[in-house]
C-alpha positions in Angstrom: 97.3 -27.0 1.2 97.0 -28.0 -2.4 98.3 -31.6 -2.1 101.1 -33.8 -1.0 103.9 -35.7 -2.6 104.4 -39.4 -1.9 108.0 -40.2 -0.9 109.8 -43.4 -0.2 112.2 -44.2 2.6 113.6 -47.6 3.4 114.1 -48.6 7.1 116.8 -51.1 6.4 117.3 -53.7 9.2 121.1 -53.1 9.4 121.8 -49.9 7.4 119.2 -47.8 9.0 117.0 -45.2 7.2 117.9 -45.1 3.5 116.9 -42.3 1.1 115.8 -42.9 -2.5 119.2 -42.2 -3.9 120.5 -45.2 -2.0 118.1 -47.7 -3.5 116.1 -46.3 -6.5 119.1 -46.5 -8.9 119.6 -50.2 -8.0 115.9 -50.8 -8.5 116.0 -49.2 -11.9 119.1 -51.2 -12.9 117.6 -54.5 -11.9 114.1 -53.9 -13.4 112.6 -53.9 -9.9 111.4 -50.3 -10.3 108.1 -51.2 -12.0 107.2 -53.5 -9.1 108.1 -50.7 -6.7 106.0 -48.2 -8.6 103.0 -50.5 -8.6 103.3 -51.0 -4.8 103.6 -47.3 -4.3 100.6 -46.5 -6.5 98.5 -49.1 -4.8 99.1 -47.8 -1.4 98.9 -44.1 -2.3 95.7 -44.5 -4.2 94.2 -46.5 -1.4 95.1 -43.8 1.1 93.8 -41.0 -1.1 90.5 -42.8 -1.4 90.2 -43.1 2.4 90.7 -39.3 2.7 88.3 -38.6 -0.1 85.5 -40.7 1.5 86.1 -39.0 4.8 85.5 -35.6 3.1 89.2 -34.7 3.3 90.1 -34.9 -0.4 93.8 -34.2 -1.1 95.7 -34.5 -4.4 98.6 -36.9 -4.2 101.6 -36.9 -6.4 103.5 -40.1 -7.2 106.8 -40.3 -9.1 107.2 -42.7 -12.0 110.5 -43.6 -13.7 111.7 -43.9 -17.3 111.2 -47.6 -17.0 107.6 -47.2 -16.0 106.9 -45.2 -19.2 108.2 -48.2 -21.1 105.3 -50.3 -19.6 102.6 -50.3 -22.3 100.1 -51.4 -19.7 100.8 -48.5 -17.4 97.5 -46.7 -18.1 95.5 -49.9 -17.6 97.3 -50.5 -14.3 96.5 -47.0 -13.1 92.9 -47.3 -14.3 92.3 -50.6 -12.5 93.8 -49.2 -9.2 91.6 -46.1 -9.5 88.5 -48.2 -10.0 89.4 -50.8 -7.3 90.0 -48.1 -4.6 87.4 -45.7 -6.0 89.7 -42.7 -6.1 88.7 -39.9 -8.5 91.4 -39.5 -11.2 91.6 -35.8 -10.5 93.1 -36.6 -7.1 96.2 -38.3 -8.6 99.2 -36.7 -10.2 102.1 -38.6 -11.8 105.5 -37.0 -11.8 108.2 -37.8 -14.4 111.6 -36.3 -15.0 112.5 -34.7 -18.3 114.8 -37.6 -19.1 111.7 -39.8 -19.0 110.5 -38.5 -22.4 113.8 -37.4 -24.0 115.0 -41.0 -24.5 112.0 -42.0 -26.6 109.6 -39.1 -27.0 107.2 -41.0 -29.4 106.7 -43.9 -26.9 106.4 -41.4 -24.0 103.8 -39.4 -25.8 101.7 -42.5 -26.5 101.8 -43.7 -22.9 101.2 -40.3 -21.3 98.3 -39.5 -23.7 96.6 -42.6 -22.5 97.2 -41.7 -18.8 96.0 -38.1 -19.3 92.8 -39.5 -21.0 92.0 -41.1 -17.7 91.8 -37.7 -16.0 95.0 -38.1 -14.1 97.3 -35.1 -14.0 100.9 -35.2 -15.2 103.8 -33.2 -13.9 107.4 -32.7 -15.1 109.7 -33.0 -12.1 113.1 -31.3 -11.8 112.2 -28.9 -14.7 115.2 -27.1 -16.1 117.8 -29.8 -15.4 117.1 -32.1 -18.4 117.8 -29.8 -21.3 114.7 -31.0 -23.0 113.5 -29.8 -26.4 110.7 -27.4 -26.1 109.1 -29.1 -29.1 108.7 -32.2 -26.9 107.4 -30.2 -24.0 104.7 -28.6 -26.1 103.4 -31.9 -27.3 103.2 -33.7 -24.0 99.8 -33.7 -22.2 101.3 -32.3 -18.9 99.5 -30.1 -16.5 102.4 -28.6 -14.5 106.1 -28.2 -14.2 108.2 -28.3 -11.0 111.2 -26.0 -11.0 114.2 -28.0 -9.7 115.3 -27.2 -6.1 118.8 -26.3 -7.3 117.5 -23.2 -9.0 115.2 -22.3 -6.1 117.9 -22.6 -3.5 120.3 -20.6 -5.7 118.0 -17.6 -5.5 119.6 -16.5 -2.2 123.2 -17.3 -2.9 123.6 -16.2 -6.5 121.7 -13.3 -8.1 122.1 -14.8 -11.5 119.6 -17.5 -10.6 116.7 -14.9 -10.4 116.2 -14.3 -14.1 116.5 -18.0 -14.8 113.8 -18.9 -12.3 111.6 -16.0 -13.5 112.0 -17.2 -17.1 111.1 -20.8 -16.2 107.9 -19.6 -14.4 107.0 -17.4 -17.4 107.7 -20.2 -19.8 105.5 -22.6 -17.8 102.6 -20.1 -17.8 103.1 -19.3 -21.5 102.5 -23.0 -22.1 99.4 -22.9 -20.0 100.9 -25.0 -17.2 100.8 -24.6 -13.5 104.3 -24.0 -11.9 105.5 -25.5 -8.7 108.8 -24.4 -7.0 110.5 -27.2 -5.1 113.1 -26.9 -2.3 111.9 -23.7 -0.6 113.5 -23.4 2.8 113.3 -19.7 3.7 110.7 -17.0 3.8 112.8 -14.8 1.6 112.8 -17.4 -1.2 109.0 -17.9 -0.8 108.4 -14.1 -1.1 110.5 -13.8 -4.3 108.8 -16.8 -5.9 105.4 -15.3 -5.1 106.5 -12.0 -6.6 107.6 -14.0 -9.7 104.1 -15.4 -10.1 104.9 -19.0 -9.0 101.6 -20.9 -8.4 102.6 -23.5 -5.7 105.4 -23.7 -3.2 106.9 -26.9 -1.8 109.8 -27.4 0.6 111.1 -27.7 4.1 109.9 -24.2 5.0 106.4 -25.8 5.1 107.0 -29.4 6.1 109.7 -32.0 6.0 109.0 -35.6 4.8 107.0 -37.4 7.6 105.2 -40.7 8.1 101.5 -41.0 7.5 100.4 -40.6 11.1 102.5 -37.5 11.6 101.2 -36.0 8.4 97.6 -36.5 9.4 98.3 -34.7 12.6 100.1 -31.9 10.7 97.1 -31.5 8.5 94.7 -30.8 11.4 93.4 -27.3 11.2 95.1 -26.4 7.9 93.0 -24.9 5.1 92.8 -27.1 2.0 92.1 -26.0 -1.5 88.6 -27.3 -2.2 88.6 -30.3 -4.6 85.4 -31.5 -6.3 86.0 -34.9 -7.8 84.1 -38.2 -8.3 85.3 -41.7 -8.8 85.2 -43.3 -12.3 84.7 -47.0 -13.0 87.0 -47.7 -15.9 86.2 -50.7 -18.2 89.6 -52.4 -18.1 91.1 -55.6 -17.1 92.6 -55.6 -13.6 96.3 -55.4 -14.3 97.4 -53.8 -11.1 99.4 -56.8 -10.0 99.2 -55.7 -6.4 102.4 -56.8 -4.6 103.8 -56.9 -1.1 107.4 -55.8 -0.5 109.2 -57.6 2.2 112.3 -56.4 4.1 115.3 -58.6 3.7 
């Protein structure tokens, strides 16, 4: 175990369980996404801190949106949450899609540089689907790339995907980045990705999304990659704006 990704599901009172595709686009259109991100970060960082204090440190990845990158106080919000909950920055990874920096690379670079300076890791999600300029990728202070699941799952159905996936892994390593493969569902795909030199595997082959209690049970007895990290008290105004989200 190297870490876990924080995922959102909405148990709607009349529509049942909703996946992100059913509500995230609406949140982005209405501007509610920043509030949703702050709520998610607050809860994820608090949980990560609990594990760390219990001697069970685990790196948590949280997705941020294009809108979040437009928040000039994002680094201060993250810093204040890390300080409030006493979570070491090294135990937090923020994931963004390629489109998050394509729209305004200058602004994105400024915001991401500030976050990276905190000691928080940055990851490019859905790598290979955004047709991003390599010149942008080289300049960004990211630590890893996540190969999109569409390429990974195509390994078994279309032989033409193999050189594409291998090239993406080699490119990531050439840039000094860690490479994660998403969407692994079979042993065959896992073996091929290992042979290609991929660093980390993620997908239903290992675990499907699950609530916190089920996840903690699933973790029992599993070997974790050792993490040595200490909290940092950042000198910043508390801008976390902790919120509570009700169900309507």
